[in-house]
C-alpha positions in Angstrom: -62.0 -24.6 -37.0 -63.1 -26.6 -40.3 -59.6 -27.4 -41.5 -59.3 -31.3 -42.2 -63.5 -31.3 -42.3 -64.8 -33.0 -45.7 -67.6 -31.4 -47.3 -69.8 -34.1 -46.0 -68.6 -33.3 -42.6 -68.9 -29.7 -42.7 -72.5 -29.8 -43.9 -73.3 -32.6 -40.9 -72.0 -30.0 -38.3 -73.8 -27.4 -39.5 -77.4 -29.1 -39.9 -76.6 -30.3 -36.3 -75.4 -27.4 -34.8 -77.9 -25.0 -36.3 -80.8 -26.6 -34.6 -78.9 -26.1 -31.4 -78.9 -22.6 -32.3 -82.3 -22.4 -32.5 -82.7 -23.8 -29.3 -80.7 -21.4 -27.7 -82.2 -18.6 -29.4 -85.9 -20.0 -28.4 -84.4 -20.1 -24.7 -83.1 -16.5 -24.9 -87.0 -15.4 -25.8 -88.1 -16.7 -22.8 -89.8 -19.8 -24.5 -89.7 -23.2 -22.1 -87.5 -26.1 -23.6 -88.5 -29.6 -22.8 -86.5 -32.2 -21.8 -85.8 -33.6 -25.2 -84.8 -30.1 -26.2 -82.5 -29.7 -23.3 -80.9 -32.9 -24.0 -80.5 -31.7 -27.6 -78.7 -28.3 -26.4 -76.3 -30.8 -24.3 -75.6 -33.0 -26.9 -75.2 -30.1 -29.8 -72.8 -27.7 -27.1 -70.9 -31.0 -26.5 -70.1 -31.3 -30.3 -69.6 -27.6 -30.9 -67.2 -27.2 -28.3 -65.1 -30.3 -29.8 -65.1 -28.8 -33.1 -63.7 -25.6 -31.9 -60.8 -27.4 -30.1 -62.4 -27.1 -26.3 -63.4 -30.7 -25.5 -65.0 -29.2 -22.3 -68.0 -31.3 -20.5 -71.0 -29.8 -20.9 -73.2 -30.7 -17.7 -76.7 -30.3 -17.0 -75.8 -27.4 -14.8 -74.5 -25.3 -17.9 -77.2 -26.5 -20.0 -79.7 -24.9 -17.5 -78.0 -21.5 -17.3 -77.6 -21.7 -21.1 -81.2 -23.0 -21.7 -82.9 -19.9 -20.3 -82.9 -16.3 -20.7 -80.1 -15.1 -20.0 -80.0 -13.5 -15.7 -77.7 -11.6 -14.1 -75.7 -14.9 -12.5 -75.0 -16.0 -16.3 -73.8 -12.4 -17.5 -71.5 -12.2 -14.4 -70.0 -15.2 -14.7 -69.4 -14.5 -18.6 -71.4 -17.4 -19.7 -74.0 -15.5 -21.5 -70.8 -13.7 -23.5 -69.6 -16.8 -24.4 -72.8 -18.0 -26.0 -72.8 -15.0 -27.8 -68.9 -15.7 -29.3 -70.2 -19.5 -30.1 -73.8 -18.1 -31.8 -71.5 -15.5 -33.7 -69.1 -17.9 -34.6 -71.1 -20.5 -36.2 -73.2 -17.9 -38.4 -69.3 -17.2 -39.6 -69.0 -20.4 -40.5 -72.0 -21.0 -42.2 -71.3 -17.7 -44.5 -67.8 -19.5 -45.4 -69.2 -22.8 -46.5 -72.1 -21.4 -48.3 -70.2 -20.4 -51.3 -68.9 -23.9 -51.7 -72.5 -25.3 -51.3 -73.6 -22.8 -54.2 -70.8 -24.1 -56.2 -71.5 -27.6 -56.1 -75.4 -26.9 -56.5 -74.9 -25.3 -59.9 -72.7 -28.2 -61.0 -75.4 -30.5 -60.2 -73.1 -32.5 -57.3 -75.4 -32.9 -54.6 -74.0 -35.8 -53.0 -73.3 -34.8 -49.8 -77.0 -32.8 -49.6 -78.7 -36.1 -50.6 -77.0 -38.2 -47.9 -77.6 -35.7 -45.0 -81.2 -35.2 -46.1 -81.5 -39.1 -45.5 -79.8 -39.5 -42.4 -82.0 -40.6 -39.5 -79.1 -39.5 -36.8 -80.3 -35.9 -37.4 -84.1 -35.3 -36.7 -84.1 -31.2 -37.6 -82.9 -30.7 -40.9 -84.2 -27.2 -41.3 -80.8 -25.9 -42.0 -80.7 -27.7 -45.6 -84.0 -26.1 -46.2 -82.6 -22.5 -45.2 -79.3 -23.4 -47.6 -81.2 -24.4 -50.5 -84.0 -21.1 -50.0 -80.7 -18.5 -49.8 -79.4 -20.3 -52.8 -82.3 -20.1 -54.8 -82.8 -16.1 -53.8 -79.5 -15.2 -55.1 -79.9 -17.4 -58.4 -83.6 -16.0 -58.8 -84.2 -12.7 -57.0 -81.0 -11.0 -56.7 -79.9 -11.5 -53.1 -76.3 -10.7 -53.5 -74.6 -13.5 -50.9 -77.3 -13.5 -48.6 -76.6 -14.4 -45.0 -77.9 -15.4 -41.7 -78.2 -13.0 -39.3 -78.9 -13.2 -35.4 -80.9 -10.3 -34.4 -80.3 -8.4 -30.8 -79.3 -12.1 -29.6 -83.0 -13.7 -29.5 -83.7 -14.3 -32.9 -82.4 -14.8 -36.6 -83.3 -13.9 -39.8 -82.7 -16.7 -42.2 -81.7 -14.4 -45.4 -80.0 -10.6 -44.5 -78.4 -8.7 -47.5 -77.1 -5.4 -47.4 -75.8 -2.7 -49.6 -75.2 1.4 -49.4 -76.5 4.0 -52.1 -75.7 7.0 -50.5 -76.3 7.9 -47.0 -78.6 5.2 -47.2 -78.3 1.6 -46.0 -80.5 -0.8 -48.1 -81.7 -4.1 -47.1 -83.1 -7.4 -48.7 -84.6 -9.9 -45.9 -86.2 -13.2 -45.8 -88.2 -15.9 -43.9 -87.5 -19.4 -45.1 -89.7 -22.1 -44.1 -90.3 -25.5 -44.8 -93.7 -26.2 -44.3 -96.2 -23.2 -43.4 -96.2 -19.4 -42.5 -95.8 -18.2 -39.1 -97.5 -14.7 -39.1 -96.9 -14.5 -35.3 -93.4 -14.9 -35.5 -93.0 -12.7 -38.2 -94.3 -10.1 -36.3 -92.2 -10.6 -33.1 -89.3 -10.6 -35.7 -89.9 -7.2 -37.0 -90.0 -5.8 -33.9 -86.8 -7.0 -33.1 -85.4 -6.1 -36.6 -86.6 -2.5 -36.1 -85.0 -2.4 -32.7 -81.7 -3.8 -34.4 -81.5 -0.8 -36.6 -80.2 1.4 -33.8 -76.6 -0.5 -34.5 -76.6 1.7 -38.2 -77.7 5.0 -36.6 -74.5 4.7 -34.7 -72.7 5.4 -38.4 -72.6 8.8 -38.7 -72.4 8.2 -42.1 -75.7 6.4 -42.3 -78.8 8.8 -42.5 -81.8 6.4 -43.6 -82.5 2.9 -43.3 -84.5 1.4 -46.1 -86.0 -2.3 -46.5 -86.2 -2.9 -50.2 -88.0 -6.2 -50.3 -89.0 -8.9 -48.1 -89.4 -12.4 -49.4 -91.3 -15.1 -47.3 -90.5 -18.6 -48.8 -92.3 -21.8 -48.0 -91.4 -25.1 -49.4 -94.8 -26.5 -49.5 -98.1 -25.9 -51.4 -100.0 -22.6 -49.7 -103.8 -22.4 -50.3 -105.4 -19.3 -50.6 -102.3 -17.1 -51.3 -103.9 -14.1 -52.3 -105.1 -13.6 -48.7 -102.2 -14.7 -47.0 -99.6 -12.4 -49.0 -102.3 -9.4 -47.4 -102.1 -10.9 -44.0 -97.8 -10.6 -44.4 -97.8 -7.2 -45.6 -99.8 -6.4 -42.8 -97.4 -8.2 -40.6 -94.7 -6.5 -41.9 -96.5 -2.8 -41.1 -93.4 -1.9 -38.6 -90.8 -2.3 -41.3 -92.9 -0.4 -44.3 -90.7 -2.6 -46.7 -91.0 -1.4 -50.4 -91.7 -4.5 -51.9 -92.9 -8.0 -50.1 -93.5 -11.6 -51.8 -94.8 -14.7 -50.9 -93.4 -17.8 -52.6 -94.8 -21.2 -51.9 -93.2 -25.0 -53.3 -95.2 -24.3 -56.4 -93.8 -20.8 -57.4 -90.3 -22.2 -56.4 -90.6 -24.9 -58.8 -91.8 -23.0 -61.6 -89.6 -20.4 -61.5 -86.7 -23.4 -61.7 -88.5 -24.7 -64.8 -88.8 -21.5 -66.3 -84.6 -21.4 -66.1 -83.8 -24.8 -66.7 -79.9 -24.3 -66.8 -79.9 -23.5 -63.2 -83.7 -24.4 -62.4 -82.6 -28.3 -63.0 -80.3 -29.0 -60.5 -82.8 -27.0 -57.9 -85.4 -29.2 -59.3 -83.5 -32.0 -58.1 -82.4 -31.1 -54.4 -86.1 -30.2 -54.1 -87.4 -33.7 -55.1 -84.2 -34.9 -52.3 -86.2 -33.0 -49.8 -89.6 -34.3 -50.8 -88.3 -38.0 -50.5 -86.8 -37.3 -47.5 -90.0 -35.6 -46.2 -88.3 -32.7 -45.1 -90.8 -30.4 -47.3 -93.8 -30.9 -49.0 
């Protein structure tokens, strides 16, 4: 897949596809999609299948199955499993792409990033924010190769890291947003994350699961930050993280200015997203 794609084509494809993934997960949670959302799913699935070398027609009937909570018919005909495979493959592609983006970012080579940010034919560019946020967590807060991860096939978490310490699986988790904190969605995510921990318990070598830290990264200024920090801690009670942190745009910029060697390039990328009105 990606063979023959230029760096810009990869970023373009993943930015568009990530929005399709979000809409599919939204439908799987039982949330209603608008007619515009369904058209976006149709166009997105067509692009994804073409990129995977399977230019199958995507009509309204297929979208009606995909764009809703999976039922017995979709499971019986194997459509749910096919969508699972597509989602898993797309996340794998993101994981494969991000090291090259990080390398370009640290060299100050932001040409592809700036061009995709300015494209008017891509209305949803949240993937660019998540991409930059994961890099920032890695360079400034010790996340080791953070990756997005699907949780229970209905939600995703924006940054996920895991390591082993003896018989304990240690997790670092983060949500990355362009404009605001969404406490309701955070609580729902925590419930799904807790359910997902059962997969670790199937490993006889894992006795404990510890959430070392949870970071909530928002690329916008936040008022009443202290009050919101407490609300986030309350929302995370299901996971019981050892640490929780809220970072707004001012915090992110301050950290970048304090480490100019790396931070200069992040400030340039942030300015690009601000000028394109994606953040801020």
